[in-house]
MDTraj code that builds the backbone (N, CA, C; nanometers):
import mdtraj as md
import numpy as np

residues = "UNK UNK UNK UNK UNK UNK UNK UNK UNK UNK UNK UNK UNK UNK UNK UNK UNK UNK UNK UNK UNK UNK UNK UNK UNK UNK UNK UNK UNK UNK UNK UNK UNK UNK UNK UNK UNK UNK UNK UNK UNK UNK UNK UNK UNK UNK UNK UNK UNK UNK UNK UNK UNK UNK UNK UNK UNK UNK UNK UNK UNK UNK UNK UNK UNK UNK UNK UNK UNK UNK UNK UNK UNK UNK UNK UNK UNK UNK UNK UNK UNK UNK UNK UNK UNK UNK UNK UNK UNK UNK UNK UNK UNK UNK UNK UNK UNK UNK UNK UNK UNK UNK UNK UNK UNK UNK UNK UNK UNK UNK UNK UNK UNK UNK UNK UNK".split()
xyz = np.array([
    [-1.5494, 0.1423, 2.0980],
    [-1.4001, 0.1057, 1.9637],
    [-1.4895, 0.0362, 1.8520],
    [-1.3939, 0.1296, 1.7272],
    [-1.4423, 0.0902, 1.6086],
    [-1.4499, -0.0183, 1.5580],
    [-1.4844, -0.0971, 1.4469],
    [-1.4974, -0.2614, 1.4155],
    [-1.4696, -0.2222, 1.2830],
    [-1.3469, -0.2720, 1.2376],
    [-1.2868, -0.2774, 1.1492],
    [-1.3451, -0.3935, 1.0386],
    [-1.3614, -0.4192, 0.9210],
    [-1.4256, -0.5194, 0.8037],
    [-1.3035, -0.6069, 0.8156],
    [-1.3382, -0.6831, 0.7451],
    [-1.2381, -0.8239, 0.7062],
    [-1.1554, -0.7977, 0.5925],
    [-1.2413, -0.7395, 0.4930],
    [-1.1972, -0.7173, 0.3910],
    [-1.0297, -0.5743, 0.4075],
    [-1.0149, -0.4834, 0.4920],
    [-0.9152, -0.3490, 0.5166],
    [-0.8569, -0.4346, 0.5765],
    [-0.9208, -0.5229, 0.7293],
    [-0.7529, -0.5737, 0.7522],
    [-0.7201, -0.6761, 0.6854],
    [-0.7572, -0.7606, 0.5498],
    [-0.7200, -0.7976, 0.4940],
    [-0.5948, -0.7194, 0.4207],
    [-0.6704, -0.6177, 0.2967],
    [-0.5763, -0.5448, 0.2623],
    [-0.4330, -0.4828, 0.3339],
    [-0.4463, -0.4348, 0.4772],
    [-0.3675, -0.3971, 0.5794],
    [-0.2624, -0.4937, 0.5528],
    [-0.2996, -0.6210, 0.6138],
    [-0.1926, -0.7417, 0.6525],
    [-0.1223, -0.7409, 0.5273],
    [-0.2277, -0.7443, 0.3677],
    [-0.1273, -0.8018, 0.2141],
    [-0.0934, -0.6257, 0.2006],
    [-0.0524, -0.5196, 0.2360],
    [0.0304, -0.3876, 0.2290],
    [0.1732, -0.4458, 0.3346],
    [0.0939, -0.4817, 0.4368],
    [0.2623, -0.5043, 0.5473],
    [0.3323, -0.6459, 0.5021],
    [0.2627, -0.7068, 0.4334],
    [0.3452, -0.8533, 0.4115],
    [0.4216, -0.8042, 0.2203],
    [0.3800, -0.7293, 0.1724],
    [0.4257, -0.7042, 0.0668],
    [0.5401, -0.5777, 0.0753],
    [0.4963, -0.5209, 0.1340],
    [0.6258, -0.4428, 0.2055],
    [0.7084, -0.4727, 0.2299],
    [0.7097, -0.5910, 0.3357],
    [0.8197, -0.6845, 0.3790],
    [0.8922, -0.7380, 0.3405],
    [0.8211, -0.8334, 0.2480],
    [0.8747, -0.8985, 0.1278],
    [0.9775, -0.8911, 0.0179],
    [0.9121, -0.7092, -0.0460],
    [1.0039, -0.6596, -0.0796],
    [1.1432, -0.5837, -0.0353],
    [1.0719, -0.5230, 0.0116],
    [1.2024, -0.4987, 0.1374],
    [1.3344, -0.5988, 0.1597],
    [1.3226, -0.7239, 0.1601],
    [1.4047, -0.8147, 0.2056],
    [1.4516, -0.8854, 0.1100],
    [1.3404, -0.8362, -0.0474],
    [1.3603, -0.8903, -0.1704],
    [1.5023, -0.8247, -0.2537],
    [1.4743, -0.7020, -0.1690],
    [1.5446, -0.6138, -0.2585],
    [1.6920, -0.5807, -0.2155],
    [1.6776, -0.6470, -0.0589],
    [1.8137, -0.5559, -0.0557],
    [1.9465, -0.6158, -0.1137],
    [1.9331, -0.7128, -0.1242],
    [2.0431, -0.8119, -0.2347],
    [2.0876, -0.7049, -0.3389],
    [2.0124, -0.6021, -0.3945],
    [2.0179, -0.5280, -0.5133],
    [2.0763, -0.3836, -0.4506],
    [2.1479, -0.3362, -0.3660],
    [2.2242, -0.2679, -0.2687],
    [2.3324, -0.2951, -0.3308],
    [2.4337, -0.1665, -0.3607],
    [2.5835, -0.1847, -0.4331],
    [2.6260, -0.0512, -0.3159],
    [2.6519, -0.1674, -0.1539],
    [2.7313, -0.0767, -0.0795],
    [2.8696, 0.0349, -0.1202],
    [2.8948, 0.0545, -0.2239],
    [3.0022, 0.1340, -0.2664],
    [2.9530, 0.2547, -0.3349],
    [2.8047, 0.1918, -0.3839],
    [2.7477, 0.3422, -0.5173],
    [2.5643, 0.2930, -0.4708],
    [2.5052, 0.3037, -0.3227],
    [2.3842, 0.2851, -0.3480],
    [2.3520, 0.3787, -0.4008],
    [2.3420, 0.4709, -0.4344],
    [2.2642, 0.6212, -0.5139],
    [2.2771, 0.5667, -0.6672],
    [2.3721, 0.4811, -0.6914],
    [2.3614, 0.4623, -0.8715],
    [2.2447, 0.4289, -0.9322],
    [2.1811, 0.3285, -0.8382],
    [2.0887, 0.2965, -0.9171],
    [1.9319, 0.3282, -0.7875],
    [1.8010, 0.2563, -0.8608],
    [1.7147, 0.3520, -0.7747],
    [1.6913, 0.1842, -0.6401],
    [1.7743, 0.1888, -0.6160],
    [1.7714, 0.1232, -0.5092],
    [1.6590, 0.1872, -0.3685],
    [1.7137, 0.3022, -0.3607],
    [1.6326, 0.4050, -0.2080],
    [1.4977, 0.4222, -0.2448],
    [1.5014, 0.4133, -0.3721],
    [1.3452, 0.4394, -0.4491],
    [1.2698, 0.3334, -0.4042],
    [1.3191, 0.2182, -0.4493],
    [1.2100, 0.1192, -0.4341],
    [1.2080, 0.0346, -0.2372],
    [1.2870, 0.0996, -0.1998],
    [1.3127, 0.0505, -0.0733],
    [1.1851, 0.1293, 0.0002],
    [1.2509, 0.2945, -0.0578],
    [1.1050, 0.3908, 0.0322],
    [0.9583, 0.3504, -0.0200],
    [0.9349, 0.2628, -0.1498],
    [0.7770, 0.2162, -0.2107],
    [0.7429, 0.1270, -0.0968],
    [0.8568, 0.0288, -0.0470],
    [0.8367, -0.1209, 0.0203],
    [0.7778, -0.0289, 0.1477],
    [0.8298, 0.0737, 0.2017],
    [0.8236, 0.1463, 0.3481],
    [0.6874, 0.1678, 0.3607],
    [0.6653, 0.2508, 0.2287],
    [0.4940, 0.3105, 0.2302],
    [0.4265, 0.2098, 0.2328],
    [0.4338, 0.0720, 0.1380],
    [0.3203, -0.0110, 0.2205],
    [0.3112, -0.0753, 0.3567],
    [0.3957, -0.0928, 0.4585],
    [0.3832, -0.0929, 0.5359],
    [0.3443, -0.0263, 0.6157],
    [0.4042, 0.1246, 0.6233],
    [0.3308, 0.2401, 0.6780],
    [0.2194, 0.2583, 0.7032],
    [0.1471, 0.2319, 0.5464],
    [0.0412, 0.2240, 0.5524],
    [-0.0954, 0.1090, 0.5744],
    [-0.0196, -0.0296, 0.5761],
    [-0.0912, -0.1280, 0.6416],
    [-0.0976, -0.0827, 0.7772],
    [0.0291, -0.0502, 0.8016],
    [0.0171, -0.0854, 1.0448],
    [-0.0718, 0.0567, 1.0125],
    [-0.1055, 0.1362, 0.9483],
    [-0.1378, 0.2773, 0.9925],
    [-0.3233, 0.2504, 0.9732],
    [-0.3135, 0.1779, 0.8893],
    [-0.4618, 0.1519, 0.8380],
    [-0.5182, 0.0775, 0.9358],
    [-0.4849, -0.0346, 1.0148],
    [-0.4952, -0.1053, 1.1153],
    [-0.4943, -0.0400, 1.2226],
    [-0.4529, 0.0734, 1.2660],
    [-0.4820, 0.1342, 1.3492],
    [-0.6262, 0.2370, 1.3002],
    [-0.6563, 0.2348, 1.1752],
    [-0.7538, 0.3152, 1.1831],
    [-0.7585, 0.4646, 1.1250],
    [-0.6246, 0.5223, 1.0665],
    [-0.5780, 0.6117, 0.9961],
    [-0.6419, 0.6681, 0.8986],
    [-0.6972, 0.7500, 0.8733],
    [-0.7707, 0.7474, 0.7420],
    [-0.6649, 0.8487, 0.6319],
    [-0.5568, 0.8766, 0.6867],
    [-0.4452, 0.9086, 0.5697],
    [-0.4111, 0.8091, 0.5315],
    [-0.4418, 0.6943, 0.5886],
    [-0.3277, 0.5601, 0.5701],
    [-0.4044, 0.4881, 0.4476],
    [-0.5208, 0.4948, 0.4578],
    [-0.6183, 0.4702, 0.3179],
    [-0.5790, 0.4975, 0.2012],
    [-0.5681, 0.6340, 0.2149],
    [-0.5595, 0.7379, 0.1027],
    [-0.4148, 0.7171, 0.0551],
    [-0.2709, 0.7259, 0.1516],
    [-0.1907, 0.6486, 0.1064],
    [-0.1636, 0.5374, 0.0723],
    [-0.2281, 0.3890, 0.0833],
    [-0.2586, 0.2897, 0.0063],
    [-0.2864, 0.2998, -0.1102],
    [-0.4087, 0.4177, -0.1184],
    [-0.4378, 0.4094, -0.2401],
    [-0.3589, 0.4803, -0.3514],
    [-0.3169, 0.5515, -0.2970],
    [-0.1943, 0.6272, -0.3964],
    [-0.0587, 0.5174, -0.4292],
    [-0.0401, 0.4452, -0.3043],
    [0.1036, 0.3627, -0.3724],
    [0.0540, 0.2585, -0.4282],
    [-0.0895, 0.2336, -0.4537],
    [-0.1015, 0.1021, -0.5499],
    [-0.1750, 0.1703, -0.6995],
    [-0.2167, 0.3219, -0.6938],
    [-0.1910, 0.4021, -0.8051],
    [-0.0580, 0.4654, -0.8962],
    [0.0515, 0.4341, -0.7652],
    [0.1716, 0.4551, -0.8576],
    [0.1863, 0.3479, -0.9125],
    [0.1355, 0.2015, -0.8136],
    [0.2272, 0.1266, -0.9208],
    [0.1461, 0.0942, -1.0976],
    [0.0313, 0.1272, -1.1166],
    [-0.0878, 0.1376, -1.1779],
    [-0.0018, 0.1256, -1.3010],
    [0.0503, 0.3389, -1.2658],
    [0.1408, 0.3836, -1.3485],
    [0.2521, 0.2931, -1.4239],
    [0.3354, 0.2625, -1.3105],
    [0.4488, 0.2340, -1.3522],
    [0.4249, 0.0571, -1.4650],
    [0.3334, -0.0209, -1.4308],
    [0.2989, -0.1097, -1.4548],
    [0.2844, -0.1017, -1.5996],
    [0.2064, 0.0338, -1.6912],
    [0.1522, 0.0544, -1.7547],
    [0.3041, 0.0756, -1.8409],
    [0.4034, 0.0807, -1.8153],
    [0.5267, 0.0991, -1.9012],
    [0.6267, -0.0528, -1.9463],
    [0.5129, -0.1156, -1.8796],
    [0.5746, -0.2771, -1.8654],
    [0.4291, -0.3711, -1.9277],
    [0.4116, -0.5379, -1.9218],
    [0.3379, -0.5768, -2.0354],
    [0.1834, -0.5566, -1.9660],
    [0.1162, -0.5156, -2.1071],
    [-0.0409, -0.5923, -2.0584],
    [-0.1272, -0.6454, -1.9697],
    [-0.0830, -0.7144, -1.9470],
    [-0.1473, -0.8281, -1.8053],
    [-0.0919, -0.7407, -1.6505],
    [0.0416, -0.7276, -1.6950],
    [0.0928, -0.6402, -1.5724],
    [0.0417, -0.5158, -1.5205],
    [0.0018, -0.4656, -1.5775],
    [-0.1057, -0.3209, -1.6389],
    [-0.2354, -0.3453, -1.5964],
    [-0.3285, -0.4570, -1.6486],
    [-0.4252, -0.5080, -1.5953],
    [-0.4446, -0.5238, -1.4532],
    [-0.3372, -0.6096, -1.4413],
    [-0.3821, -0.6602, -1.2901],
    [-0.3880, -0.5668, -1.1615],
    [-0.2687, -0.4545, -1.2130],
    [-0.2488, -0.3403, -1.1119],
    [-0.3656, -0.2573, -1.1723],
    [-0.4247, -0.2622, -1.2470],
    [-0.5653, -0.1823, -1.2457],
    [-0.6542, -0.2256, -1.1514],
    [-0.6777, -0.4023, -1.2312],
    [-0.7912, -0.4699, -1.0955],
    [-0.7918, -0.4558, -0.9337],
    [-0.6141, -0.4694, -0.9370],
    [-0.6505, -0.4225, -0.7692],
    [-0.6304, -0.3671, -0.7291],
    [-0.6275, -0.1581, -0.7857],
    [-0.6472, -0.0693, -0.8015],
    [-0.7736, -0.0084, -0.7770],
    [-0.8315, -0.1386, -0.8583],
    [-1.0247, -0.1057, -0.8058],
    [-1.0558, -0.1798, -0.7100],
    [-1.0173, -0.3003, -0.6973],
    [-1.0010, -0.3501, -0.5361],
    [-0.9781, -0.2688, -0.4001],
    [-0.8726, -0.2133, -0.4098],
    [-0.8607, -0.1223, -0.3215],
    [-0.9487, -0.0312, -0.2593],
    [-0.9599, 0.0643, -0.4341],
    [-1.0818, 0.1504, -0.4122],
    [-1.2027, 0.1403, -0.3718],
    [-1.2728, -0.0369, -0.3991],
    [-1.3488, -0.0178, -0.3701],
    [-1.4165, -0.0806, -0.2016],
    [-1.2934, -0.1589, -0.1083],
    [-1.3277, -0.1645, 0.0060],
    [-1.2936, -0.0879, 0.1133],
    [-1.1739, 0.0719, 0.0234],
    [-1.1428, 0.1184, 0.1327],
    [-1.2141, 0.1976, 0.1484],
    [-1.3358, 0.2357, 0.0016],
    [-1.4060, 0.3689, 0.0124],
    [-1.5059, 0.3338, 0.0688],
    [-1.6056, 0.1554, 0.1202],
    [-1.6861, 0.1278, 0.0886],
    [-1.7555, 0.2176, 0.2303],
    [-1.8813, 0.2315, 0.2882],
    [-1.9817, 0.2859, 0.4044],
    [-1.8698, 0.2160, 0.5329],
    [-1.8716, 0.0889, 0.5286],
    [-1.8403, 0.0222, 0.6425],
    [-1.6865, 0.0897, 0.6841],
    [-1.6154, 0.1215, 0.5743],
    [-1.4616, 0.1377, 0.5555],
    [-1.4348, 0.2625, 0.6357],
    [-1.5444, 0.3823, 0.5708],
    [-1.5207, 0.5488, 0.5717],
    [-1.5846, 0.5655, 0.7213],
    [-1.6960, 0.4590, 0.7914],
    [-1.7489, 0.4772, 0.9745],
    [-1.5982, 0.4185, 1.0073],
    [-1.5374, 0.2791, 1.0131],
    [-1.3802, 0.2519, 1.0736],
    [-1.3114, 0.3718, 1.0926],
    [-1.2929, 0.4128, 0.9211],
    [-1.1946, 0.5294, 0.9006],
    [-1.1953, 0.6946, 0.9958],
    [-1.3312, 0.7231, 1.0334],
    [-1.4130, 0.8682, 1.0459],
    [-1.3384, 0.8597, 1.1505],
    [-1.2725, 0.9752, 1.2108],
    [-1.2355, 0.9994, 1.3493],
    [-1.3399, 0.9991, 1.4726],
    [-1.3088, 0.9498, 1.5936],
    [-1.4500, 0.9542, 1.6761],
    [-1.4598, 1.1032, 1.7517],
    [-1.5665, 1.1102, 1.7572],
    [-1.6054, 1.2104, 1.7725],
    [-1.5534, 1.2188, 1.9282],
    [-1.5417, 1.3786, 2.0131],
    [-1.5070, 1.3593, 2.1286],
    [-1.5929, 1.4344, 2.2132],
    [-1.6598, 1.3988, 2.2467],
    [-1.8075, 1.4727, 2.3018],
    [-1.8346, 1.4329, 2.4457],
])
top = md.Topology()
chain = top.add_chain()
for i, resn in enumerate(residues, 1):
    res = top.add_residue(resn, chain, resSeq=i)
    for name in ("N", "CA", "C"):
        top.add_atom(name, md.element.get_by_symbol(name[0]), res)
traj = md.Trajectory(xyz[None], top)
């Protein structure tokens, strides 16, 4: 059994929590008569991606850590159109994600088990 590092566990749980809270928080924005007029479905999809990547990172799926990095990278790009502090915060989060998800211990955890 592969050993998951504490930072990978924390980031995974953070993604699941952020996605779940975001899903519930944005539910009040749903216009049942015109669900496609605003960005509701796109926002919910982004929240769902956070949950999926967090859950599958806990399970050791390598693609999930890449999805998590893409997810936070998306937030960096979006926050570039907002305030400088928001952009800086997301940029810092991106660096933290990249650092902890691609360290040797994390890479070993996400490496597929050999079938010998």
